[in-house]
Jmol script that loads the backbone (N, CA, C; Angstrom):
load data "model"
ATOM      1  N   UNK A   1      -7.741 -41.232 -41.954  1.00  0.00           N
ATOM      2  CA  UNK A   1      -7.237 -41.655 -40.665  1.00  0.00           C
ATOM      3  C   UNK A   1      -7.914 -40.818 -39.582  1.00  0.00           C
ATOM      4  N   UNK A   2      -8.539 -41.446 -38.624  1.00  0.00           N
ATOM      5  CA  UNK A   2      -9.273 -40.753 -37.573  1.00  0.00           C
ATOM      6  C   UNK A   2      -8.338 -40.345 -36.436  1.00  0.00           C
ATOM      7  N   UNK A   3      -8.647 -39.209 -35.845  1.00  0.00           N
ATOM      8  CA  UNK A   3      -7.882 -38.738 -34.691  1.00  0.00           C
ATOM      9  C   UNK A   3      -8.357 -39.458 -33.440  1.00  0.00           C
ATOM     10  N   UNK A   4      -7.443 -39.742 -32.557  1.00  0.00           N
ATOM     11  CA  UNK A   4      -7.799 -40.330 -31.265  1.00  0.00           C
ATOM     12  C   UNK A   4      -7.580 -39.279 -30.180  1.00  0.00           C
ATOM     13  N   UNK A   5      -8.032 -39.591 -28.965  1.00  0.00           N
ATOM     14  CA  UNK A   5      -7.850 -38.664 -27.851  1.00  0.00           C
ATOM     15  C   UNK A   5      -6.364 -38.429 -27.588  1.00  0.00           C
ATOM     16  N   UNK A   6      -5.547 -39.447 -27.801  1.00  0.00           N
ATOM     17  CA  UNK A   6      -4.107 -39.296 -27.609  1.00  0.00           C
ATOM     18  C   UNK A   6      -3.514 -38.276 -28.585  1.00  0.00           C
ATOM     19  N   UNK A   7      -4.077 -38.188 -29.775  1.00  0.00           N
ATOM     20  CA  UNK A   7      -3.588 -37.224 -30.757  1.00  0.00           C
ATOM     21  C   UNK A   7      -3.857 -35.793 -30.314  1.00  0.00           C
ATOM     22  N   UNK A   8      -4.885 -35.589 -29.514  1.00  0.00           N
ATOM     23  CA  UNK A   8      -5.270 -34.249 -29.088  1.00  0.00           C
ATOM     24  C   UNK A   8      -4.615 -33.840 -27.774  1.00  0.00           C
ATOM     25  N   UNK A   9      -4.047 -34.787 -27.044  1.00  0.00           N
ATOM     26  CA  UNK A   9      -3.420 -34.489 -25.760  1.00  0.00           C
ATOM     27  C   UNK A   9      -2.102 -33.765 -25.977  1.00  0.00           C
ATOM     28  N   UNK A  10      -1.850 -32.707 -25.163  1.00  0.00           N
ATOM     29  CA  UNK A  10      -0.569 -32.014 -25.307  1.00  0.00           C
ATOM     30  C   UNK A  10       0.584 -32.909 -24.859  1.00  0.00           C
ATOM     31  N   UNK A  11       1.701 -32.746 -25.488  1.00  0.00           N
ATOM     32  CA  UNK A  11       2.889 -33.518 -25.127  1.00  0.00           C
ATOM     33  C   UNK A  11       3.606 -32.754 -24.015  1.00  0.00           C
ATOM     34  N   UNK A  12       3.817 -33.418 -22.882  1.00  0.00           N
ATOM     35  CA  UNK A  12       4.493 -32.772 -21.766  1.00  0.00           C
ATOM     36  C   UNK A  12       5.989 -32.950 -21.918  1.00  0.00           C
ATOM     37  N   UNK A  13       6.683 -31.825 -21.873  1.00  0.00           N
ATOM     38  CA  UNK A  13       8.139 -31.859 -21.947  1.00  0.00           C
ATOM     39  C   UNK A  13       8.679 -31.787 -20.530  1.00  0.00           C
ATOM     40  N   UNK A  14       9.719 -32.541 -20.232  1.00  0.00           N
ATOM     41  CA  UNK A  14      10.312 -32.438 -18.896  1.00  0.00           C
ATOM     42  C   UNK A  14      10.927 -31.060 -18.708  1.00  0.00           C
ATOM     43  N   UNK A  15      10.884 -30.579 -17.462  1.00  0.00           N
ATOM     44  CA  UNK A  15      11.462 -29.277 -17.172  1.00  0.00           C
ATOM     45  C   UNK A  15      12.965 -29.314 -17.434  1.00  0.00           C
ATOM     46  N   UNK A  16      13.465 -28.224 -17.977  1.00  0.00           N
ATOM     47  CA  UNK A  16      14.895 -28.134 -18.240  1.00  0.00           C
ATOM     48  C   UNK A  16      15.629 -28.002 -16.908  1.00  0.00           C
ATOM     49  N   UNK A  17      16.651 -28.792 -16.741  1.00  0.00           N
ATOM     50  CA  UNK A  17      17.434 -28.750 -15.512  1.00  0.00           C
ATOM     51  C   UNK A  17      18.575 -27.751 -15.665  1.00  0.00           C
ATOM     52  N   UNK A  18      18.809 -27.009 -14.593  1.00  0.00           N
ATOM     53  CA  UNK A  18      19.914 -26.057 -14.609  1.00  0.00           C
ATOM     54  C   UNK A  18      21.228 -26.788 -14.345  1.00  0.00           C
ATOM     55  N   UNK A  19      22.303 -26.343 -14.966  1.00  0.00           N
ATOM     56  CA  UNK A  19      23.609 -26.963 -14.691  1.00  0.00           C
ATOM     57  C   UNK A  19      24.127 -26.493 -13.327  1.00  0.00           C
ATOM     58  N   UNK A  20      24.026 -27.328 -12.328  1.00  0.00           N
ATOM     59  CA  UNK A  20      24.368 -26.960 -10.959  1.00  0.00           C
ATOM     60  C   UNK A  20      25.862 -26.746 -10.758  1.00  0.00           C
ATOM     61  N   UNK A  21      26.675 -27.420 -11.530  1.00  0.00           N
ATOM     62  CA  UNK A  21      28.119 -27.328 -11.337  1.00  0.00           C
ATOM     63  C   UNK A  21      28.681 -25.944 -11.639  1.00  0.00           C
ATOM     64  N   UNK A  22      27.941 -25.144 -12.382  1.00  0.00           N
ATOM     65  CA  UNK A  22      28.410 -23.803 -12.730  1.00  0.00           C
ATOM     66  C   UNK A  22      27.871 -22.736 -11.781  1.00  0.00           C
ATOM     67  N   UNK A  23      27.062 -23.151 -10.795  1.00  0.00           N
ATOM     68  CA  UNK A  23      26.447 -22.198  -9.876  1.00  0.00           C
ATOM     69  C   UNK A  23      27.264 -22.101  -8.589  1.00  0.00           C
ATOM     70  N   UNK A  24      27.339 -20.877  -8.050  1.00  0.00           N
ATOM     71  CA  UNK A  24      28.022 -20.682  -6.777  1.00  0.00           C
ATOM     72  C   UNK A  24      27.132 -21.185  -5.638  1.00  0.00           C
ATOM     73  N   UNK A  25      27.692 -21.257  -4.456  1.00  0.00           N
ATOM     74  CA  UNK A  25      26.913 -21.690  -3.289  1.00  0.00           C
ATOM     75  C   UNK A  25      25.735 -20.745  -3.063  1.00  0.00           C
ATOM     76  N   UNK A  26      25.966 -19.440  -3.159  1.00  0.00           N
ATOM     77  CA  UNK A  26      24.878 -18.470  -2.984  1.00  0.00           C
ATOM     78  C   UNK A  26      23.800 -18.642  -4.056  1.00  0.00           C
ATOM     79  N   UNK A  27      24.228 -18.896  -5.283  1.00  0.00           N
ATOM     80  CA  UNK A  27      23.258 -19.123  -6.362  1.00  0.00           C
ATOM     81  C   UNK A  27      22.468 -20.406  -6.118  1.00  0.00           C
ATOM     82  N   UNK A  28      23.118 -21.435  -5.618  1.00  0.00           N
ATOM     83  CA  UNK A  28      22.426 -22.688  -5.311  1.00  0.00           C
ATOM     84  C   UNK A  28      21.402 -22.484  -4.207  1.00  0.00           C
ATOM     85  N   UNK A  29      21.777 -21.740  -3.173  1.00  0.00           N
ATOM     86  CA  UNK A  29      20.825 -21.455  -2.087  1.00  0.00           C
ATOM     87  C   UNK A  29      19.635 -20.650  -2.594  1.00  0.00           C
ATOM     88  N   UNK A  30      19.902 -19.670  -3.445  1.00  0.00           N
ATOM     89  CA  UNK A  30      18.815 -18.873  -4.030  1.00  0.00           C
ATOM     90  C   UNK A  30      17.910 -19.757  -4.895  1.00  0.00           C
ATOM     91  N   UNK A  31      18.509 -20.672  -5.612  1.00  0.00           N
ATOM     92  CA  UNK A  31      17.751 -21.602  -6.459  1.00  0.00           C
ATOM     93  C   UNK A  31      16.847 -22.482  -5.605  1.00  0.00           C
ATOM     94  N   UNK A  32      17.375 -22.951  -4.475  1.00  0.00           N
ATOM     95  CA  UNK A  32      16.568 -23.756  -3.552  1.00  0.00           C
ATOM     96  C   UNK A  32      15.369 -22.947  -3.067  1.00  0.00           C
ATOM     97  N   UNK A  33      15.591 -21.692  -2.711  1.00  0.00           N
ATOM     98  CA  UNK A  33      14.487 -20.846  -2.251  1.00  0.00           C
ATOM     99  C   UNK A  33      13.440 -20.646  -3.351  1.00  0.00           C
ATOM    100  N   UNK A  34      13.889 -20.472  -4.591  1.00  0.00           N
ATOM    101  CA  UNK A  34      12.955 -20.352  -5.724  1.00  0.00           C
ATOM    102  C   UNK A  34      12.106 -21.611  -5.844  1.00  0.00           C
ATOM    103  N   UNK A  35      12.747 -22.760  -5.715  1.00  0.00           N
ATOM    104  CA  UNK A  35      12.023 -24.030  -5.836  1.00  0.00           C
ATOM    105  C   UNK A  35      11.036 -24.206  -4.676  1.00  0.00           C
ATOM    106  N   UNK A  36      11.425 -23.801  -3.468  1.00  0.00           N
ATOM    107  CA  UNK A  36      10.519 -23.903  -2.319  1.00  0.00           C
ATOM    108  C   UNK A  36       9.285 -23.034  -2.525  1.00  0.00           C
ATOM    109  N   UNK A  37       9.489 -21.830  -3.070  1.00  0.00           N
ATOM    110  CA  UNK A  37       8.358 -20.944  -3.363  1.00  0.00           C
ATOM    111  C   UNK A  37       7.436 -21.599  -4.378  1.00  0.00           C
ATOM    112  N   UNK A  38       8.015 -22.210  -5.403  1.00  0.00           N
ATOM    113  CA  UNK A  38       7.201 -22.879  -6.425  1.00  0.00           C
ATOM    114  C   UNK A  38       6.460 -24.075  -5.841  1.00  0.00           C
ATOM    115  N   UNK A  39       7.106 -24.820  -4.963  1.00  0.00           N
ATOM    116  CA  UNK A  39       6.452 -25.959  -4.318  1.00  0.00           C
ATOM    117  C   UNK A  39       5.257 -25.481  -3.500  1.00  0.00           C
ATOM    118  N   UNK A  40       5.427 -24.396  -2.738  1.00  0.00           N
ATOM    119  CA  UNK A  40       4.302 -23.866  -1.945  1.00  0.00           C
ATOM    120  C   UNK A  40       3.160 -23.408  -2.851  1.00  0.00           C
ATOM    121  N   UNK A  41       3.505 -22.818  -3.986  1.00  0.00           N
ATOM    122  CA  UNK A  41       2.476 -22.372  -4.935  1.00  0.00           C
ATOM    123  C   UNK A  41       1.698 -23.563  -5.486  1.00  0.00           C
ATOM    124  N   UNK A  42       2.407 -24.618  -5.825  1.00  0.00           N
ATOM    125  CA  UNK A  42       1.761 -25.822  -6.360  1.00  0.00           C
ATOM    126  C   UNK A  42       0.898 -26.479  -5.284  1.00  0.00           C
ATOM    127  N   UNK A  43       1.410 -26.552  -4.049  1.00  0.00           N
ATOM    128  CA  UNK A  43       0.634 -27.146  -2.964  1.00  0.00           C
ATOM    129  C   UNK A  43      -0.642 -26.355  -2.690  1.00  0.00           C
ATOM    130  N   UNK A  44      -0.570 -25.033  -2.790  1.00  0.00           N
ATOM    131  CA  UNK A  44      -1.763 -24.200  -2.608  1.00  0.00           C
ATOM    132  C   UNK A  44      -2.787 -24.473  -3.705  1.00  0.00           C
ATOM    133  N   UNK A  45      -2.317 -24.667  -4.918  1.00  0.00           N
ATOM    134  CA  UNK A  45      -3.230 -24.969  -6.027  1.00  0.00           C
ATOM    135  C   UNK A  45      -3.878 -26.336  -5.843  1.00  0.00           C
ATOM    136  N   UNK A  46      -3.105 -27.306  -5.368  1.00  0.00           N
ATOM    137  CA  UNK A  46      -3.658 -28.631  -5.091  1.00  0.00           C
ATOM    138  C   UNK A  46      -4.744 -28.520  -4.023  1.00  0.00           C
ATOM    139  N   UNK A  47      -4.472 -27.771  -2.963  1.00  0.00           N
ATOM    140  CA  UNK A  47      -5.452 -27.604  -1.887  1.00  0.00           C
ATOM    141  C   UNK A  47      -6.718 -26.936  -2.411  1.00  0.00           C
ATOM    142  N   UNK A  48      -6.560 -25.939  -3.274  1.00  0.00           N
ATOM    143  CA  UNK A  48      -7.725 -25.255  -3.859  1.00  0.00           C
ATOM    144  C   UNK A  48      -8.559 -26.227  -4.687  1.00  0.00           C
ATOM    145  N   UNK A  49      -7.897 -27.035  -5.493  1.00  0.00           N
ATOM    146  CA  UNK A  49      -8.612 -27.988  -6.346  1.00  0.00           C
ATOM    147  C   UNK A  49      -9.277 -29.085  -5.515  1.00  0.00           C
ATOM    148  N   UNK A  50      -8.602 -29.532  -4.455  1.00  0.00           N
ATOM    149  CA  UNK A  50      -9.206 -30.540  -3.574  1.00  0.00           C
ATOM    150  C   UNK A  50     -10.443 -29.979  -2.879  1.00  0.00           C
ATOM    151  N   UNK A  51     -10.385 -28.704  -2.505  1.00  0.00           N
ATOM    152  CA  UNK A  51     -11.533 -28.059  -1.881  1.00  0.00           C
ATOM    153  C   UNK A  51     -12.714 -27.992  -2.846  1.00  0.00           C
ATOM    154  N   UNK A  52     -12.423 -27.623  -4.078  1.00  0.00           N
ATOM    155  CA  UNK A  52     -13.483 -27.576  -5.094  1.00  0.00           C
ATOM    156  C   UNK A  52     -14.071 -28.962  -5.334  1.00  0.00           C
ATOM    157  N   UNK A  53     -13.202 -29.960  -5.393  1.00  0.00           N
ATOM    158  CA  UNK A  53     -13.673 -31.330  -5.608  1.00  0.00           C
ATOM    159  C   UNK A  53     -14.557 -31.781  -4.449  1.00  0.00           C
ATOM    160  N   UNK A  54     -14.138 -31.493  -3.217  1.00  0.00           N
ATOM    161  CA  UNK A  54     -14.924 -31.878  -2.046  1.00  0.00           C
ATOM    162  C   UNK A  54     -16.287 -31.196  -2.062  1.00  0.00           C
ATOM    163  N   UNK A  55     -16.311 -29.923  -2.447  1.00  0.00           N
ATOM    164  CA  UNK A  55     -17.589 -29.203  -2.522  1.00  0.00           C
ATOM    165  C   UNK A  55     -18.491 -29.824  -3.584  1.00  0.00           C
ATOM    166  N   UNK A  56     -17.925 -30.150  -4.723  1.00  0.00           N
ATOM    167  CA  UNK A  56     -18.714 -30.769  -5.791  1.00  0.00           C
ATOM    168  C   UNK A  56     -19.199 -32.152  -5.369  1.00  0.00           C
ATOM    169  N   UNK A  57     -18.311 -32.926  -4.726  1.00  0.00           N
ATOM    170  CA  UNK A  57     -18.707 -34.261  -4.271  1.00  0.00           C
ATOM    171  C   UNK A  57     -19.858 -34.188  -3.272  1.00  0.00           C
ATOM    172  N   UNK A  58     -19.792 -33.228  -2.342  1.00  0.00           N
ATOM    173  CA  UNK A  58     -20.853 -33.129  -1.342  1.00  0.00           C
ATOM    174  C   UNK A  58     -22.162 -32.631  -1.989  1.00  0.00           C
ATOM    175  N   UNK A  59     -22.037 -31.811  -3.016  1.00  0.00           N
ATOM    176  CA  UNK A  59     -23.228 -31.314  -3.698  1.00  0.00           C
ATOM    177  C   UNK A  59     -23.929 -32.430  -4.463  1.00  0.00           C
ATOM    178  N   UNK A  60     -23.155 -33.292  -5.114  1.00  0.00           N
ATOM    179  CA  UNK A  60     -23.728 -34.334  -5.955  1.00  0.00           C
ATOM    180  C   UNK A  60     -23.899 -35.676  -5.225  1.00  0.00           C
ATOM    181  N   UNK A  61     -23.518 -35.734  -3.965  1.00  0.00           N
ATOM    182  CA  UNK A  61     -23.624 -36.982  -3.207  1.00  0.00           C
ATOM    183  C   UNK A  61     -25.096 -37.305  -2.971  1.00  0.00           C
ATOM    184  N   UNK A  62     -25.435 -38.548  -3.199  1.00  0.00           N
ATOM    185  CA  UNK A  62     -26.812 -39.000  -2.958  1.00  0.00           C
ATOM    186  C   UNK A  62     -27.007 -39.221  -1.473  1.00  0.00           C
ATOM    187  N   UNK A  63     -28.140 -38.760  -0.959  1.00  0.00           N
ATOM    188  CA  UNK A  63     -28.430 -38.938   0.475  1.00  0.00           C
ATOM    189  C   UNK A  63     -29.562 -39.886   0.694  1.00  0.00           C
TER     190      UNK A  63
END
end "model"
wireframe off; spacefill off
backbone 0.3
color backbone group
């Protein structure tokens, strides 16, 4: 039986959700701040990758 590309791809698991009902208001606010920090980190990585892609596209673009 031959392997396919799908066999080699990692399986993505959904992120585990925290039980919000057991968290206090202060804990919920802190959790929101943690998520905002993570969102900014992800957005910065997207911007970095888009910059690299744009540089590569301009380098390989036919004139």
